N, C-alpha and C positions, 0 to 999 in steps of 0.2 A: 317760267320759274326754273331757276338753276337746279340741276340734279346734285344731290349730296354725294361727295366722293365716297367710293367703296372703301371700307376699312379692311385691311388685310393683316393687321398686327396679330390677331388671334390665330389665323391660319399659319402665319410665319412662325409664331411661337410654337405651335403644334409640330410643324415640320422640323424645327430645330431640336425639339425634345425627342422626336422619333429618331432623327439622325444621331443624336448623342447616345440614345439607347442602343442603336445598332453598333455604334463604335465601341461602346463599353462591352457589349456582348462579344464582338469580334476579338477584342483584346483579351477578354476572359478565356475564350476558346484557345487563343494562341498561347497564353500563359499556362493553361491546363495541359496542352499538348507538350509544351516545353518541359514542364515538371515531370510528366510521364517519361519522356525521353531521358531526362537527367536521372530519374530513379532507376531506370534500366541500365544506362550506360555507366553512371558514376554514383553508386549508392552513398559513398562517403560525402560527396558534395550535396546530395539530397538531404542527408542527415544534418549537415551544416545549415541548410536552408530551413529545415524544420526547427532547429534550435533558435534561429533568428525570429521565426514566426512565433515560437513559444515565448521568447522574451518580450515580443511586441504585444502579445495578447495577455500577458500576466497582469498588468495593472487593471485591465478591464475585469478580469476574473476576481481580483482582490476587492474591487469596489462592489461588485455584485455579491460576493461572499459576505462582506461587511453588512450590507443591507439585509440580506437573508438572516444572518445571525442576530441582528438587532430585532427583527420581527419575531423570531423564535424566542428570544429572551423575554419579550413582552408577554407572549402567550404562556411561557413557562411560569413567569411570576404570577400571573392571574390564576392559573390552575393550581399553583402551589399554595396560594392564599386560601382558595376555596376548599382544598382537600388537605389542609395542614394537620388536622386532628388525626385522621386515619393514617396519613403518612408517618406521623410521629410514632404511633404505636407499632407500625410495621418496621420502622427503622430501629426501634429499641429491640425488637425480637431478632432482627438481622444482626445487630451489634453483639448480642449475647452469643449467637452462633459463631460470629467472626472471631471473637475472643478465644473460643475453644479451638478453632482451626489455627489461630496464630500460635497458640502454645504448642500444638502438634507440629506445626511447620518449623518452629525454632528447634524443637528436639530433632526433627529430621535433618535440618541444616547442620546441626552439630555432628550428627552421625555421619553425614555425607563428607564433611571436612575430615573427620577421623579416618574414614575409609580411603579417601584420596591420599592422605598422608601415608597410609600403610602401603598403598599401591604406587606411591611416588609418581602420581599422574597429575598434571596440571593442564588447565585449558586457558588459552589466552582470551580474556574478555575484550571483545572489540571496542575500541575507543570511539566515542561519538565524533563524527566528522562535522555535522551541522545540525542545529535545531531550527526548524523553519515552519512557517505557517502554511497550511493547506489552503490554497486559494480557489480550488475547483475540483470537481470530480464528475465522472459520467455515471448517471444512474440507470441508463437504459442501453440496450444494444448488446451485441456479443463482446465487443471490446470495452473493457473497463479500465479507465485510467484516472489518475489524480494528478493535479498540478501542484508542485511544491515551489515556494518562493525562495529557492536557493539553487545555485547552479555551479558551473565550473569555477567561478570566482571564489566560491566558498569551499572548494575541494570536492564537490559532488561529482561522481563519475558513474557511467552506466555499469550495472552489475552490483551496486551497493544495496544492501537490505535496508528497508525502512520500517520502523516500528513506532508504536505509541504506548501510552500508559495502559491502554486496554489490551494490546497484543500486536501481532505482526500485521503490517499494512500491505507490504508488497516489495517490489524490486525496482530500482531506477532503470528505466529503459532508454531514456534520452535526456541529455544534459545540455542546456543552453548556457549562456553567460550568466544570466540572473535567475533562471527558472529551470525546473527539471520535471520530466514526466515520469510518473510512477506506475508500473504495471501492477494492478491490484490482484489480490489473491483470487478473486472471482472471475478474472479474465480467462477465456478458454485456453490461452497459451501459458497459463501459470500452473506450476506444479511444485509442491513443497514436501520434502520427506518429513514425516511426523511420527509421533508415538502416541499410543493411547495411554493417558496418564494413569488410568486405573490398573492396567495390566502390564504396561511397558511394551506391548506388541507393536512392531513397525508397520507403517502404512504410508500411503501416498495420497496427499490432498491435491486434487485437480480442480481448477475452476470450471464452472458450468456455463458461465456467461449470463446467468440470470440472477446474480446476487448471492448464490450459494456455492458450496463445494461438494465434490464427490470424494469420499474417503474410501480407498480400496486397500484391503489388507494385502500385504506382500506375501504372507504365508497363508495359503488357502486352507479351507476346512473349518468347520464349526461356525460359531457366530461371535466374531471378535469385538463387535460393537454393541453398545446398549444406548438407548435414548438418554441423553444427558451427559454422555462421556465427553471429557475434555481432551482435545487434541493439542499437543505441544510439539514444537520443532525438535527433531532428533539430533541435529548437528551434522548429519550425513551429507556429504557433497561439498563441504567447505565453503558454503555461502551464508546460510542462516545459522546464527548461534543456537545452541540447544536450550530447551526448556522455556521457550517463548510461547505464551498462549496463542493458539491459532483460531480454533473454532469449537463450537459445541454441537454434538450430534443431535439432530432433530428427528430423523427417520432412518430406520434400519431395514435392509433387505438382504438377509444372509451375510455374505462377506463384503457387501457394499453399503455405505451409509451416506446420507445427505447431511451436511453440516452447515451451520450458519457462522460466518466470521465474527469474532468478538470485537474487532476494530471496525467501526463504521466510518468511512471517510467523510460522509455527509455530515456527521455529528462531531468530527474532530476539528480542533483549532490548530494544534501543532503536532509535528512528527519529528522523529530523530533519525538521521541517516548515519549508519555505522559502516566500518570496514567489513569486508567479507570475513567470515569466521575461519579460524584454522587452529587445530589442536597442536600442542607441543608435548612431546614425551620427555620428561626429565629423567635422564639416566643416572644410575648411582655413580658416584665418583670412582674413578679407577685408582687402584693402589699401585704406586710405582714399584717396580721390581728392582731390588738392589743386587748387583752382581757380587758373588762371594770372593772374587779376585783370584779364583783358581784358574 
């Protein structure tokens, strides 16, 4: 009886798979070492590579963001239908309070315009550079970034502030051709000059890397913060425009407070990129002197 020939297709397939895995791992190590060398020797070239990678991964982030937003919308619609009655009563009460605050805000706005006219002081309101969708954000780790679907093609450059309807989002740190990376307020490398809206005292809001901010009073002594205080940008430093909502104080420890940002990148759809802020002093017109001819 003839012996059946031995089958080696499975073992060969396994060998080819292992060999391909070794090759891919070796290529990954070589590419990683090359990137480390480029980062140390030519930082500008490494930034360009980061921009290309950012542009390449932007469509994937946009697709994932759309799926997540669609699922969140379904959950929100169901919960809204179930709790519609209680939410309606709460919204009516909040609307009444908001109307009173709106009246006071309009009066303060009029007074502010009058005082600026008396002081002959004007501030340049930064024009929006681009309005784009937020297609991704990091929710964990010390580094907190968001990805914006606008890049150098749209005029977005590193160092430009990013804001939303809820408040300040962060600062552009890297710009590719079609996408940009935004350094969020909660990143450990972020710091924003702010004011306590209740008192006008200056402070510095520094990211903690855990989704919150540390607010530190610039002038020591006393207790400058209270739970629920609103922090707004001061305009100091020439980057962030003044009076943009930043965060609400949640915990107070003498002259240091923990604050929660008002703009949550995970819940935002769009953000606005503006030019860095810069004040302009309007000087009174000079009166020409006429010689008397003597």
